[in-house]
Structure formats: C-alpha cells, structure tokens
N, CA, C and O of each residue as an XYZ file, in Angstrom:
260
protein
N     100.238    127.392    101.825
C      99.358    127.423    102.972
C      99.860    128.408    104.017
O      99.061    128.998    104.746
N     101.171    128.592    104.098
C     101.724    129.498    105.090
C     101.513    130.956    104.720
O     101.667    131.831    105.571
N     101.165    131.238    103.475
C     100.972    132.622    103.068
C      99.586    133.149    103.440
O      99.366    134.359    103.399
N      98.660    132.284    103.796
C      97.306    132.727    104.134
C      97.290    133.680    105.326
O      96.587    134.688    105.259
N      98.029    133.424    106.426
C      98.037    134.395    107.517
C      98.636    135.738    107.118
O      98.184    136.782    107.587
N      99.647    135.719    106.257
C     100.253    136.973    105.813
C      99.267    137.776    104.962
O      99.198    139.000    105.078
N      98.521    137.104    104.127
C      97.526    137.786    103.298
C      96.415    138.353    104.180
O      95.972    139.483    103.973
N      95.972    137.580    105.151
C      94.926    138.063    106.061
C      95.409    139.279    106.846
O      94.706    140.287    106.920
N      96.605    139.195    107.433
C      97.137    140.317    108.207
C      97.359    141.525    107.314
O      97.071    142.648    107.727
N      97.860    141.329    106.109
C      98.057    142.435    105.183
C      96.751    143.108    104.808
O      96.687    144.331    104.692
N      95.716    142.317    104.620
C      94.407    142.878    104.286
C      93.849    143.700    105.452
O      93.297    144.782    105.249
N      93.995    143.184    106.662
C      93.515    143.911    107.841
C      94.269    145.223    108.006
O      93.663    146.271    108.229
N      95.598    145.163    107.896
C      96.391    146.390    108.013
C      96.030    147.380    106.910
O      95.923    148.578    107.171
N      95.842    146.902    105.690
C      95.519    147.790    104.574
C      94.160    148.463    104.773
O      94.028    149.669    104.568
N      93.165    147.694    105.165
C      91.835    148.276    105.374
C      91.846    149.298    106.509
O      91.262    150.375    106.385
N      92.511    148.961    107.613
C      92.577    149.896    108.732
C      93.368    151.145    108.352
O      92.963    152.260    108.679
N      94.490    150.964    107.665
C      95.322    152.106    107.275
C      94.599    153.043    106.327
O      94.635    154.261    106.506
N      93.946    152.487    105.324
C      93.211    153.318    104.371
C      92.060    154.036    105.077
O      91.837    155.227    104.860
N      91.342    153.310    105.912
C      90.231    153.931    106.640
C      90.693    155.070    107.536
O      90.053    156.120    107.593
N      91.805    154.863    108.237
C      92.310    155.895    109.138
C      92.810    157.110    108.374
O      92.563    158.242    108.789
N      93.509    156.897    107.264
C      94.007    158.021    106.472
C      92.841    158.803    105.855
O      92.849    160.034    105.863
N      91.856    158.106    105.329
C      90.696    158.789    104.733
C      89.916    159.546    105.797
O      89.524    160.692    105.582
N      89.689    158.915    106.940
C      88.938    159.569    108.018
C      89.680    160.805    108.535
O      89.076    161.852    108.764
N      90.989    160.669    108.714
C      91.791    161.798    109.188
C      91.773    162.925    108.163
O      91.644    164.095    108.523
N      91.899    162.579    106.912
C      91.855    163.595    105.856
C      90.511    164.298    105.791
O      90.453    165.516    105.623
N      89.443    163.550    105.923
C      88.110    164.157    105.884
C      87.894    165.085    107.072
O      87.339    166.173    106.916
N      88.327    164.665    108.254
C      88.186    165.523    109.437
C      89.023    166.785    109.296
O      88.596    167.868    109.697
N      90.213    166.645    108.730
C      91.106    167.785    108.576
C      90.564    168.770    107.543
O      90.617    169.981    107.754
N      90.048    168.262    106.442
C      89.501    169.133    105.397
C      88.312    169.926    105.924
O      88.151    171.098    105.584
N      87.483    169.305    106.743
C      86.310    169.993    107.299
C      86.632    170.787    108.556
O      85.737    171.340    109.196
N      87.907    170.840    108.905
C      88.386    171.582    110.074
C      87.690    171.133    111.363
O      87.370    171.946    112.231
N      87.468    169.837    111.464
C      86.916    169.244    112.673
C      88.047    168.550    113.425
O      89.017    168.121    112.800
N      87.951    168.428    114.729
C      89.055    167.794    115.475
C      89.165    166.305    115.174
O      88.162    165.600    115.064
N      90.387    165.851    115.046
C      90.632    164.427    114.845
C      90.508    163.707    116.183
O      89.939    162.619    116.260
N      91.048    164.325    117.243
C      90.951    163.805    118.598
C      90.469    164.947    119.483
O      91.083    166.014    119.508
N      89.398    164.736    120.195
C      88.885    165.773    121.082
C      89.837    165.972    122.256
O      90.312    165.005    122.852
N      90.111    167.233    122.584
C      90.959    167.551    123.708
C      92.438    167.593    123.383
O      93.258    167.776    124.282
N      92.801    167.428    122.115
C      94.204    167.467    121.716
C      94.397    168.597    120.703
O      93.441    169.108    120.122
N      95.655    168.964    120.515
C      95.937    169.996    119.518
C      95.610    169.451    118.131
O      95.975    168.319    117.815
N      94.926    170.237    117.298
C      94.463    169.737    115.987
C      95.588    169.271    115.072
O      95.483    168.215    114.447
N      96.662    170.051    114.989
C      97.736    169.676    114.063
C      98.451    168.419    114.548
O      98.730    167.513    113.763
N      98.741    168.371    115.825
C      99.455    167.213    116.365
C      98.629    165.936    116.219
O      99.164    164.891    115.848
N      97.339    166.012    116.505
C      96.510    164.808    116.403
C      96.363    164.351    114.959
O      96.329    163.148    114.695
N      96.274    165.291    114.015
C      96.173    164.921    112.604
C      97.473    164.278    112.121
O      97.444    163.307    111.365
N      98.604    164.817    112.554
C      99.889    164.253    112.141
C     100.077    162.853    112.714
O     100.513    161.948    112.003
N      99.754    162.668    113.984
C      99.923    161.348    114.606
C      98.978    160.333    113.969
O      99.393    159.216    113.659
N      97.723    160.704    113.770
C      96.767    159.774    113.159
C      97.170    159.446    111.727
O      97.059    158.296    111.302
N      97.632    160.432    110.986
C      98.096    160.172    109.622
C      99.315    159.273    109.597
O      99.424    158.394    108.743
N     100.241    159.488    110.536
C     101.442    158.655    110.600
C     101.097    157.211    110.956
O     101.684    156.276    110.412
N     100.153    157.034    111.862
C      99.732    155.669    112.217
C      99.069    154.995    111.015
O      99.308    153.816    110.753
N      98.245    155.735    110.295
C      97.617    155.185    109.097
C      98.626    154.786    108.043
O      98.507    153.722    107.436
N      99.621    155.634    107.818
C     100.658    155.310    106.844
C     101.535    154.154    107.334
O     102.004    153.341    106.537
N     101.748    154.089    108.639
C     102.486    152.954    109.200
C     101.749    151.646    108.974
O     102.363    150.625    108.666
N     100.440    151.678    109.127
C      99.640    150.472    108.866
C      99.711    150.078    107.393
O      99.758    148.892    107.069
N      99.719    151.058    106.510
C      99.860    150.749    105.087
C     101.234    150.161    104.783
O     101.357    149.278    103.934
N     102.260    150.642    105.468
C     103.596    150.078    105.286
C     103.640    148.634    105.800
O     104.240    147.765    105.165
N     103.011    148.384    106.937
C     102.936    147.010    107.442
C     102.172    146.105    106.485
O     102.535    144.943    106.304
N     101.120    146.631    105.875
C     100.369    145.847    104.900
C     101.254    145.483    103.717
O     101.238    144.343    103.252
N     102.019    146.441    103.235
C     102.918    146.164    102.109
C     103.957    145.113    102.499
O     104.289    144.237    101.701
N     104.462    145.202    103.713
C     105.440    144.219    104.179
C     104.805    142.822    104.273
O     105.412    141.827    103.877
N     103.578    142.767    104.801
C     102.894    141.464    104.906
C     102.645    140.871    103.524
O     102.832    139.672    103.322
N     102.226    141.699    102.577
C     101.997    141.184    101.231
C     103.307    140.773    100.580
O     103.316    139.890     99.722
N     104.410    141.393    100.968
C     105.701    141.001    100.438
C     106.193    139.676    100.984
O     107.096    139.075    100.402
N     105.631    139.206    102.078
C     106.026    137.942    102.680
C     105.384    136.745    102.000
O     105.797    135.608    102.230
N     104.382    136.984    101.167
C     103.680    135.859    100.547
C     104.413    135.294     99.374
O     103.942    134.342     98.752
C-alpha cells in the first residue's frame, strides 16, 4: 500500500519529463525558440536538463516501490 504514492509520483515525473524532452527537441529541430526572450541554446539546454532530471526522479521513484 505504501508503494502507491511512489508509483503515482514516478508516473507524473515520467510523463512530464518525456513531454518536456519531446517538446524541447521538436522546438529545437524546427529552430523555434524554447523560451521567448532567452538565448536559444541556453534555454534548450536548461529545458532538456530539467526534462532529464524529471526522468531521473521518475526512475528513483519507481525504484522505491
């Protein structure tokens, strides 16, 4: 019963991380800004790092079950 919150949190982190990485990749491939008003390379790197961080958190949450 205690693993249900870990599974829920892992699923949320995984969905958000995958969505952010895919969205950032699509914006970068089409040479569109990831964040308006910011440098393109820096914003793509930060958004990609946050997405990968969320995927790492998801893996950690799934490892807790």
